[in-house]
A tleap script that builds the chain and sets N, CA, C and O, in Angstrom:
source leaprc.protein.ff14SB
mol = sequence {
  NMET ASN GLU LEU LEU SER VAL THR PHE ASP
  GLY SER VAL LEU THR PRO ASP LYS PRO LEU
  LYS LEU GLU ARG ASN LYS ARG TYR LEU ILE
  THR ILE VAL PRO GLU GLU VAL ALA PRO VAL
  GLN ASN CALA
}
set mol.1.N position { 69.066 67.263 159.845 }
set mol.1.CA position { 69.956 66.145 158.351 }
set mol.1.C position { 70.172 64.935 158.036 }
set mol.1.O position { 71.311 64.486 158.164 }
set mol.2.N position { 69.556 64.465 157.751 }
set mol.2.CA position { 69.653 62.872 157.596 }
set mol.2.C position { 70.165 62.739 156.248 }
set mol.2.O position { 69.625 63.252 155.269 }
set mol.3.N position { 71.467 61.877 156.214 }
set mol.3.CA position { 71.937 61.197 154.538 }
set mol.3.C position { 72.406 59.883 154.812 }
set mol.3.O position { 72.545 59.440 155.952 }
set mol.4.N position { 72.635 59.302 153.831 }
set mol.4.CA position { 72.924 57.996 153.687 }
set mol.4.C position { 73.471 58.450 152.605 }
set mol.4.O position { 73.048 59.303 151.825 }
set mol.5.N position { 74.694 57.678 152.584 }
set mol.5.CA position { 75.832 57.838 151.766 }
set mol.5.C position { 76.750 56.320 151.689 }
set mol.5.O position { 76.864 55.710 152.752 }
set mol.6.N position { 77.349 55.769 150.522 }
set mol.6.CA position { 78.766 54.943 150.359 }
set mol.6.C position { 79.871 55.750 150.316 }
set mol.6.O position { 80.098 56.830 149.769 }
set mol.7.N position { 80.601 54.907 151.098 }
set mol.7.CA position { 81.728 55.830 150.656 }
set mol.7.C position { 82.437 54.306 150.959 }
set mol.7.O position { 81.874 53.248 151.242 }
set mol.8.N position { 84.399 54.705 150.734 }
set mol.8.CA position { 85.635 53.449 150.651 }
set mol.8.C position { 86.324 53.753 151.468 }
set mol.8.O position { 86.404 54.930 151.821 }
set mol.9.N position { 86.906 52.959 151.919 }
set mol.9.CA position { 87.708 53.005 153.229 }
set mol.9.C position { 89.252 52.290 152.067 }
set mol.9.O position { 89.338 51.349 151.279 }
set mol.10.N position { 90.145 53.275 152.516 }
set mol.10.CA position { 91.160 52.653 152.207 }
set mol.10.C position { 92.308 52.217 152.146 }
set mol.10.O position { 93.146 52.034 151.264 }
set mol.11.N position { 92.187 52.008 153.725 }
set mol.11.CA position { 93.277 51.943 155.296 }
set mol.11.C position { 93.198 53.358 155.967 }
set mol.11.O position { 93.902 53.584 156.951 }
set mol.12.N position { 92.595 54.047 155.603 }
set mol.12.CA position { 92.893 55.367 156.305 }
set mol.12.C position { 91.800 56.446 155.946 }
set mol.12.O position { 90.824 56.970 156.484 }
set mol.13.N position { 92.274 56.481 155.117 }
set mol.13.CA position { 90.748 57.773 155.082 }
set mol.13.C position { 88.969 57.116 153.882 }
set mol.13.O position { 88.760 56.211 153.074 }
set mol.14.N position { 88.325 58.014 154.363 }
set mol.14.CA position { 86.864 57.440 154.121 }
set mol.14.C position { 86.274 58.074 152.972 }
set mol.14.O position { 85.153 58.578 153.054 }
set mol.15.N position { 87.111 58.091 151.640 }
set mol.15.CA position { 85.506 58.705 150.692 }
set mol.15.C position { 84.851 58.531 149.937 }
set mol.15.O position { 85.162 57.713 149.072 }
set mol.16.N position { 83.252 59.411 149.863 }
set mol.16.CA position { 82.652 59.198 149.355 }
set mol.16.C position { 82.092 59.158 148.047 }
set mol.16.O position { 82.524 59.818 147.102 }
set mol.17.N position { 81.011 58.282 147.998 }
set mol.17.CA position { 81.556 57.846 146.120 }
set mol.17.C position { 80.774 59.123 145.688 }
set mol.17.O position { 80.935 59.281 144.478 }
set mol.18.N position { 80.074 59.982 146.171 }
set mol.18.CA position { 79.769 60.868 145.228 }
set mol.18.C position { 79.920 62.396 146.326 }
set mol.18.O position { 79.696 62.378 147.537 }
set mol.19.N position { 80.280 63.432 145.654 }
set mol.19.CA position { 80.409 64.742 145.938 }
set mol.19.C position { 79.019 64.779 147.212 }
set mol.19.O position { 77.867 64.424 146.958 }
set mol.20.N position { 79.643 65.448 148.963 }
set mol.20.CA position { 78.676 66.017 149.592 }
set mol.20.C position { 78.616 67.435 149.081 }
set mol.20.O position { 79.274 68.181 148.356 }
set mol.21.N position { 76.984 67.460 150.151 }
set mol.21.CA position { 77.365 69.184 150.595 }
set mol.21.C position { 77.376 69.350 151.502 }
set mol.21.O position { 76.147 69.274 151.496 }
set mol.22.N position { 77.705 69.648 153.019 }
set mol.22.CA position { 78.466 70.053 153.563 }
set mol.22.C position { 79.420 71.321 154.272 }
set mol.22.O position { 80.534 71.777 154.014 }
set mol.23.N position { 78.395 71.622 155.275 }
set mol.23.CA position { 80.120 72.991 155.389 }
set mol.23.C position { 81.173 72.588 155.766 }
set mol.23.O position { 81.364 71.609 156.487 }
set mol.24.N position { 81.857 73.217 155.369 }
set mol.24.CA position { 83.592 72.928 156.000 }
set mol.24.C position { 83.293 74.218 157.378 }
set mol.24.O position { 82.651 75.214 157.711 }
set mol.25.N position { 84.810 72.782 157.944 }
set mol.25.CA position { 85.253 73.138 159.222 }
set mol.25.C position { 84.167 72.764 160.100 }
set mol.25.O position { 84.427 73.393 161.126 }
set mol.26.N position { 83.410 72.301 160.246 }
set mol.26.CA position { 81.998 71.727 160.189 }
set mol.26.C position { 82.400 70.142 161.048 }
set mol.26.O position { 83.182 69.405 160.448 }
set mol.27.N position { 81.860 69.672 162.413 }
set mol.27.CA position { 81.687 68.671 162.921 }
set mol.27.C position { 80.438 67.376 162.746 }
set mol.27.O position { 79.343 67.358 163.309 }
set mol.28.N position { 80.850 66.620 162.046 }
set mol.28.CA position { 79.674 65.352 161.897 }
set mol.28.C position { 80.234 64.020 162.681 }
set mol.28.O position { 81.301 63.539 163.063 }
set mol.29.N position { 77.898 63.546 162.667 }
set mol.29.CA position { 78.674 62.570 163.463 }
set mol.29.C position { 78.143 61.132 162.876 }
set mol.29.O position { 76.977 60.817 162.640 }
set mol.30.N position { 79.443 60.280 162.692 }
set mol.30.CA position { 78.755 59.613 161.748 }
set mol.30.C position { 78.581 57.853 161.973 }
set mol.30.O position { 78.990 57.294 162.991 }
set mol.31.N position { 78.169 57.409 161.277 }
set mol.31.CA position { 77.822 55.785 161.896 }
set mol.31.C position { 78.156 54.916 160.758 }
set mol.31.O position { 77.660 54.894 159.632 }
set mol.32.N position { 79.238 54.098 161.353 }
set mol.32.CA position { 79.518 53.237 160.153 }
set mol.32.C position { 79.028 51.437 160.244 }
set mol.32.O position { 79.266 50.489 160.992 }
set mol.33.N position { 78.438 51.623 159.330 }
set mol.33.CA position { 77.431 50.037 158.757 }
set mol.33.C position { 78.150 49.312 157.932 }
set mol.33.O position { 78.692 49.988 157.057 }
set mol.34.N position { 78.405 47.893 157.878 }
set mol.34.CA position { 78.962 47.770 156.462 }
set mol.34.C position { 77.950 47.753 154.755 }
set mol.34.O position { 76.720 47.799 154.737 }
set mol.35.N position { 78.426 47.712 154.065 }
set mol.35.CA position { 77.305 47.578 153.059 }
set mol.35.C position { 77.102 46.156 152.566 }
set mol.35.O position { 77.094 46.330 151.347 }
set mol.36.N position { 77.007 45.423 152.680 }
set mol.36.CA position { 76.636 44.023 153.248 }
set mol.36.C position { 75.691 44.216 154.048 }
set mol.36.O position { 74.685 43.514 153.939 }
set mol.37.N position { 75.773 45.233 155.071 }
set mol.37.CA position { 74.262 44.816 156.149 }
set mol.37.C position { 73.195 45.535 156.746 }
set mol.37.O position { 72.362 45.507 157.651 }
set mol.38.N position { 73.880 46.564 155.254 }
set mol.38.CA position { 72.597 48.139 155.616 }
set mol.38.C position { 72.002 47.687 155.274 }
set mol.38.O position { 72.104 46.477 155.067 }
set mol.39.N position { 70.871 48.480 154.964 }
set mol.39.CA position { 69.444 48.779 154.609 }
set mol.39.C position { 69.678 49.593 152.797 }
set mol.39.O position { 70.210 50.553 152.239 }
set mol.40.N position { 68.598 48.020 152.445 }
set mol.40.CA position { 68.428 48.907 151.238 }
set mol.40.C position { 67.533 49.989 151.065 }
set mol.40.O position { 66.458 49.389 151.049 }
set mol.41.N position { 67.215 51.422 150.899 }
set mol.41.CA position { 67.031 52.658 150.390 }
set mol.41.C position { 66.654 53.177 148.995 }
set mol.41.O position { 67.570 53.354 148.192 }
set mol.42.N position { 65.678 53.376 148.717 }
set mol.42.CA position { 65.321 53.682 146.976 }
set mol.42.C position { 65.017 55.004 147.620 }
set mol.42.O position { 64.493 55.298 148.694 }
set mol.43.N position { 65.721 56.009 146.205 }
set mol.43.CA position { 65.244 57.312 145.678 }
set mol.43.C position { 64.275 58.093 145.315 }
set mol.43.O position { 64.518 59.227 144.903 }
savepdb mol mol.pdb
quit
């Protein structure tokens, strides 16, 4: 499962812009790309 989402970083925590449907207590691998260089995808 791959999902593209937007987040906000407040200096210590990444907060998703919308709720996530992820399993609790499961580890995930995240790639960080600044939004201004991220590819635009239409829904």
